[in-house]
C-alpha positions in Angstrom: 96.9 33.6 23.9 96.4 30.4 26.2 99.7 29.3 26.2 98.6 26.0 26.2 95.8 25.1 24.5 94.5 22.0 25.2 95.1 22.5 28.8 91.6 23.8 30.5 92.1 27.0 31.5 91.2 27.7 35.3 92.1 31.0 37.6 90.9 32.4 40.7 90.7 35.5 42.5 91.5 34.7 46.3 91.5 38.0 48.3 91.4 38.4 52.3 88.5 39.2 54.1 90.8 42.4 56.0 88.5 45.1 55.3 86.6 46.8 51.9 87.2 45.7 48.3 89.6 48.2 46.3 90.0 48.7 42.7 93.4 47.5 42.3 91.6 43.7 44.3 88.8 44.0 41.5 90.9 44.5 38.5 93.1 41.7 39.3 89.7 39.6 39.8 88.0 40.9 36.4 91.4 40.3 34.2 91.1 36.8 36.1 87.5 36.6 35.4 88.1 38.0 31.6 90.9 35.6 31.2 88.8 32.4 32.3 85.7 33.6 30.2 87.9 34.3 26.9 88.8 30.8 26.9 85.7 29.0 28.2 87.8 28.5 31.6 86.8 28.0 34.9 86.8 30.8 37.3 87.1 30.6 41.3 86.8 32.6 44.3 88.7 31.9 46.8 88.6 33.3 50.1 92.6 33.0 51.9 90.9 33.5 56.1 94.4 32.2 57.8 94.8 35.8 59.1 92.4 35.8 61.9 93.4 38.8 63.8 92.9 41.0 61.1 90.0 39.4 59.9 86.6 41.6 59.4 83.8 40.7 60.2 81.4 40.9 56.9 84.3 41.1 54.3 83.7 38.1 52.7 80.0 39.4 52.1 81.6 42.4 51.0 83.6 40.5 48.5 81.0 39.0 47.2 78.5 41.9 46.6 81.2 43.8 45.2 81.7 41.4 42.1 78.4 41.1 41.7 77.7 44.5 41.2 80.6 44.1 38.7 78.8 42.0 37.0 81.2 39.0 38.1 80.5 35.7 38.3 82.2 32.7 39.2 81.4 29.0 38.8 82.9 27.7 41.9 83.6 29.6 45.5 83.1 30.0 48.7 78.7 30.9 48.3 78.3 28.6 45.8 80.1 25.5 46.3 81.8 23.0 43.8 84.0 19.8 43.2 87.3 22.0 44.9 84.8 22.4 48.2 85.4 24.4 51.0 86.9 27.5 49.3 87.9 29.5 52.5 91.2 28.5 53.8 90.4 28.3 57.3 87.9 25.3 56.7 91.1 23.5 54.5 94.0 23.6 57.3 93.9 19.2 57.4 95.3 19.8 53.7 98.3 21.9 54.5 99.1 19.6 56.9 99.1 16.8 54.8 101.3 18.5 51.7 103.2 19.5 55.3 103.8 16.1 56.4 105.0 15.0 52.9 107.8 18.0 52.9 109.0 16.4 56.2 109.3 13.0 55.2 111.4 14.7 52.3 113.4 16.4 55.0 111.9 19.9 53.5 110.4 20.8 56.2 111.5 21.4 60.0 109.7 22.6 63.6 111.6 26.3 64.5 114.0 26.2 67.0 113.7 29.7 67.8 111.8 31.8 69.8 109.9 35.0 68.1 113.0 37.6 70.3 115.6 35.0 69.5 115.2 35.5 65.7 114.5 39.3 66.6 118.2 39.5 67.6 119.2 37.5 64.6 117.5 40.5 62.5 119.2 42.8 65.0 123.0 41.7 64.3 122.2 41.3 60.8 121.4 45.2 60.5 124.2 45.5 62.2 126.1 44.5 59.9 124.5 45.8 57.2 124.0 42.4 55.3 120.3 41.1 54.9 118.8 38.6 56.6 118.6 35.0 55.8 116.8 32.8 58.2 118.8 30.0 56.3 121.8 31.0 57.8 120.7 29.8 61.1 119.0 26.7 60.6 119.5 23.6 63.0 121.3 20.9 62.0 119.4 18.5 63.4 115.5 19.3 63.6 113.3 17.7 66.6 109.5 16.6 65.5 107.2 19.1 64.3 103.8 18.7 67.4 102.0 21.4 66.0 103.4 23.5 69.0 105.7 25.7 66.9 105.9 26.8 63.9 106.7 24.6 60.7 109.4 26.5 58.0 110.6 25.0 55.0 113.8 24.8 54.1 115.2 25.4 51.0 116.4 22.5 49.5 118.8 24.1 47.0 120.3 27.6 46.8 120.5 28.8 43.0 118.7 31.4 40.6 115.1 30.5 39.4 114.2 31.6 35.9 110.4 32.4 35.4 108.1 32.6 32.0 105.9 35.5 32.8 102.6 35.7 29.8 103.3 39.9 30.3 106.4 41.0 31.4 108.4 37.5 29.5 111.5 36.0 30.8 111.8 37.0 34.7 114.6 35.7 36.5 115.4 36.4 40.4 118.9 34.6 42.4 119.7 33.1 45.5 119.0 36.4 47.8 115.5 35.6 47.1 115.7 31.9 49.1 114.9 31.4 52.7 113.4 29.3 55.0 110.1 30.5 55.1 107.1 29.9 57.8 105.1 27.1 56.2 102.5 26.6 59.2 102.1 29.1 62.3 102.0 27.8 66.3 98.3 28.6 66.1 98.0 25.8 63.4 96.8 28.3 60.3 99.1 28.3 57.1 101.1 31.1 56.1 100.0 32.5 52.4 103.1 31.5 50.8 102.2 28.3 51.4 98.6 28.0 51.3 98.1 29.5 48.2 99.7 26.4 46.4 98.8 23.8 48.0 94.9 25.3 47.4 95.9 26.1 44.0 96.9 22.8 42.9 94.7 20.9 44.3 91.8 23.6 42.8 93.5 22.9 39.6 94.0 26.3 38.1 96.5 27.0 36.0 96.8 30.5 35.4 97.8 33.2 38.7 97.2 37.1 37.8 98.7 39.1 40.6 100.7 42.4 41.3 104.4 42.8 40.6 104.8 43.1 44.6 105.2 38.8 44.5 107.5 38.7 41.9 110.5 39.2 44.7 108.7 35.7 46.5 108.9 34.1 43.1 112.1 32.3 43.9 110.6 30.6 47.0 107.0 29.4 45.5 108.9 27.8 43.4 111.3 26.0 45.2 108.0 24.7 47.5 106.7 23.7 43.6 110.2 22.2 43.0 110.4 20.5 46.6 106.3 19.0 46.5 106.7 17.9 42.6 104.6 20.0 41.2 103.5 21.3 38.1 104.2 25.0 38.6 101.2 27.1 36.8 101.0 29.9 34.6 102.2 33.3 36.2 100.9 36.6 34.2 101.9 39.4 36.6 99.0 42.6 36.0 100.6 46.1 36.1 99.9 48.6 39.1 97.2 51.3 39.1 99.0 53.9 40.2 97.6 57.4 41.7 96.9 60.4 39.7 100.8 62.2 40.5 102.4 58.2 39.0 104.2 58.4 41.2 103.6 56.3 43.2 100.7 53.5 43.9 97.5 54.0 44.6 96.7 53.6 48.3 93.6 54.6 50.3 95.1 57.6 50.8 95.3 58.4 46.9 91.5 57.6 46.6 91.7 53.5 46.4 87.8 53.9 48.2 85.4 51.3 48.8 84.3 49.4 45.3 80.6 49.7 46.2 81.4 53.6 47.3 81.0 53.9 43.4 77.6 52.3 43.4 76.8 54.6 45.8 77.9 57.7 44.1 75.4 56.5 40.6 78.1 54.4 38.5 76.6 52.3 36.2 78.8 48.7 36.8 79.4 48.3 33.2 81.0 51.8 32.9 83.1 50.4 36.5 84.1 47.4 34.0 85.0 49.0 31.5 87.2 51.8 33.0 89.2 49.2 35.2 90.0 46.9 32.3 91.3 50.0 30.6 93.6 50.5 33.0 96.4 48.8 32.1 95.4 46.8 28.9 93.7 48.0 25.7 91.8 46.2 23.1 94.6 46.5 20.1 92.9 49.2 18.6 91.2 52.7 18.8 87.9 51.3 20.4 87.2 52.5 24.1 83.7 52.0 25.4 83.2 48.6 25.4 80.8 46.3 26.9 81.3 42.8 29.2 81.1 40.6 26.2 83.4 42.9 23.9 86.1 43.0 26.3 86.3 39.5 26.9 86.2 38.7 23.3 89.1 41.0 23.0 90.7 40.3 25.9 94.7 38.9 26.0 97.6 39.7 27.2 99.2 40.7 24.3 98.2 43.8 25.3 98.4 44.1 28.9 101.2 47.0 30.2 103.9 46.0 32.5 104.1 50.1 33.2 101.6 51.4 35.8 98.9 53.0 34.8 96.8 56.4 36.9 93.6 56.2 38.7 91.6 59.0 36.0 88.3 59.5 38.4 87.5 62.1 35.2 88.2 59.4 32.7 86.4 57.2 35.4 83.6 59.9 34.5 83.8 59.9 31.0 83.0 56.0 30.7 80.1 56.2 33.3 78.5 59.2 30.8 79.4 56.9 27.3 77.6 53.9 29.0 75.1 56.1 30.4 74.3 57.4 26.5 74.0 53.6 25.5 70.9 53.2 28.5 67.8 53.5 26.2 65.5 56.5 28.3 63.4 53.4 29.6 66.5 51.7 30.3 67.7 54.5 32.2 64.9 55.5 34.2 64.8 51.8 35.3 68.4 52.2 36.1 67.8 55.6 37.8 64.5 54.8 39.7 66.2 52.1 41.4 68.8 54.6 42.5 66.9 57.1 43.6 64.6 54.5 45.4 67.7 54.6 47.8 67.4 57.9 48.5 63.8 59.4 48.3 60.9 59.6 46.3 60.2 59.2 42.9 58.5 62.6 41.1 55.3 61.7 39.3 57.3 64.0 36.1 60.2 61.9 35.9 59.6 59.4 33.4 59.2 62.9 30.6 62.9 64.2 31.6 64.3 60.4 31.7 66.0 60.8 28.4 67.3 64.7 29.0 68.9 63.5 32.4 70.4 60.7 30.2 72.0 63.4 28.3 73.2 65.5 30.9 74.1 63.1 34.2 77.5 61.6 34.2 76.6 59.6 36.7 72.9 58.8 38.3 73.8 61.0 41.5 74.4 63.7 39.4 71.0 63.1 37.9 69.5 62.9 41.6 70.8 66.1 41.7 69.8 67.9 39.5 66.3 67.3 40.1 67.2 67.8 44.2 68.3 70.8 43.2 65.0 72.1 41.6 66.4 72.1 37.6 63.0 70.5 36.5 60.5 72.2 39.1 59.7 73.9 36.0 57.3 70.9 34.9 55.0 71.2 38.0 51.8 72.3 37.6 52.2 76.1 38.0 55.2 78.3 38.6 56.0 81.4 40.2 55.9 84.0 38.0 59.5 85.6 37.5 59.8 88.8 37.9 60.7 91.8 35.1 64.4 92.0 36.0 64.6 87.7 35.8 63.1 88.0 32.1 65.9 91.0 31.1 68.6 90.0 33.1 70.2 87.7 30.0 68.3 89.6 27.6 70.5 92.7 26.7 67.4 94.5 25.3 65.0 96.8 27.1 61.4 96.0 28.1 59.3 96.3 25.3 61.8 94.8 22.9 61.4 92.2 25.2 57.9 92.0 25.1 57.9 92.7 21.6 59.8 88.5 21.0 57.8 87.4 22.8 54.5 88.2 21.7 56.5 87.3 17.8 56.7 83.6 19.7 53.7 83.1 20.7 52.0 83.8 17.6 53.8 81.6 15.7 53.1 78.9 17.9 49.5 80.1 18.5 49.7 79.5 14.3 50.7 76.2 13.6 49.1 73.1 13.8 52.1 71.4 15.9 51.3 67.4 15.8 54.0 66.7 17.9 55.3 69.8 18.8 58.2 68.8 19.5 61.3 70.5 20.6 62.8 70.2 16.6 59.7 71.5 16.2 60.1 74.5 18.1 63.6 74.9 17.4 62.5 75.0 13.9 60.2 77.9 13.9 61.8 80.6 16.5 65.3 79.3 15.9 65.6 82.0 12.3 63.7 85.1 14.2 65.7 84.6 17.3 68.7 84.5 14.9 67.7 87.6 13.0 67.1 89.4 15.8 69.5 88.4 18.5 69.1 85.3 20.0 69.7 86.0 23.8 67.4 88.9 23.4 64.7 86.3 22.0 65.6 83.1 23.6 66.4 84.3 27.6 62.8 85.8 28.5 61.7 82.6 26.0 63.5 80.1 28.9 62.5 82.6 32.1 59.1 82.5 31.1 58.3 78.9 30.0 60.8 77.6 33.8 61.0 81.0 35.9 64.4 80.3 36.4 67.9 81.8 35.6 69.2 78.3 34.6 67.4 75.6 32.5 67.7 73.2 29.8 67.1 74.9 26.2 63.7 76.4 25.9 62.8 73.9 22.6 63.2 71.4 25.3 61.5 72.8 27.8 58.3 73.5 25.5 58.1 70.3 24.0 57.9 69.1 27.9 55.7 71.4 28.9 53.1 71.0 25.6 51.5 73.6 23.4 49.0 74.9 25.7 51.1 75.1 29.1 53.5 77.0 26.9 51.5 79.6 26.1 49.7 80.5 29.1 53.5 81.0 30.7 54.2 83.0 27.7 50.7 85.1 28.5 51.4 85.2 32.0 55.5 86.5 31.8 54.2 89.2 29.0 51.5 90.9 31.7 55.2 91.1 33.7 56.3 93.1 31.3 
């Protein structure tokens, strides 16, 4: 629940444009979006682009495209604007300098008097003496005037133990060893993450922050900075890490942390990916698994979020995807499939007639496309090559005369029935009792091969429906001529 029901919820996702958008980042964005939507709040997309050396061209556009694909929208952000614009940190430098000046005037910030080489020596000395390096132990007695040419450091006002409440993990605390004089603004004029995100969150009225457990160790310096600025701290929620399948380490690129849009290219549905990601570390508190975005929003709460890491299981993702595919109507699946195939090749003329069958058999859109590319449904072409006698008998486990007799009986059954729809159910109802009596493989194998010309294909009843009565009888006749 919202810890303060009278306070409007504002959450944010604030990625750095340093590469592709991976599942861990998107899962954090999803939780922030879900919480804002659950409480009728505001969701902000902010870009933290102060590390210009690592920035990748096109990364911001990639973030936007990835979130849009998953169906996540934002009320304020880089491409939509809003009352707290701009939403790129590189365009908010004046704001950081303003708050830096506040800290300077309070005696809580000072220009770094040391070179990088001198700091490196301090670090080496600490390592030699086998104790943690703390910059504050080398803090000068007096400070010069900050002119922007040197880094500006935060002077920790008080060395003490901090305690805070985490919406997922409960009460947390960290001691003096976590507090140090960190850099607020670098010599290039850009702020560090530790400073900028606090200013941005304050100015954008962010009330709830979702982030990974790697930030817990930095919480004391954040809390010290909130106090120095006189800023009310927001609510914190530490989301569980996404683990590799071995469960021993956090998921990384080597373990399958792919570009989120790779899953789109592989034929996954966005609603399935959203459902899957939501369940990596959270559940609705009941036995449900396959949920729409609206259902997840309604059920979402921190009470059912895990604190331990959750494994990234692509087999489970495939299961979710197949379940969401099956939820689609045949018409909706056809639309999704044709849109996907438009990027891969021409649409086959008979695709509408098999979209329902593909929907039931395919775990991803890519699998459906592959089935078509492999010729699994080429039996729907106007003519096929008549199968050989060997193929007709291969799985029938019977002789030529018996196989021929069974095909003749099946042809007679179908010829003598006035089937209005010639549906798979009707065909099965007529033929299956005979096949059960005579031996299913002996009857159904040659029938299926006669209709498709293939060793592997859908069941003969489904094939018969797709072909229609006339073509079904014609192909049985062609196979009889071979036997």
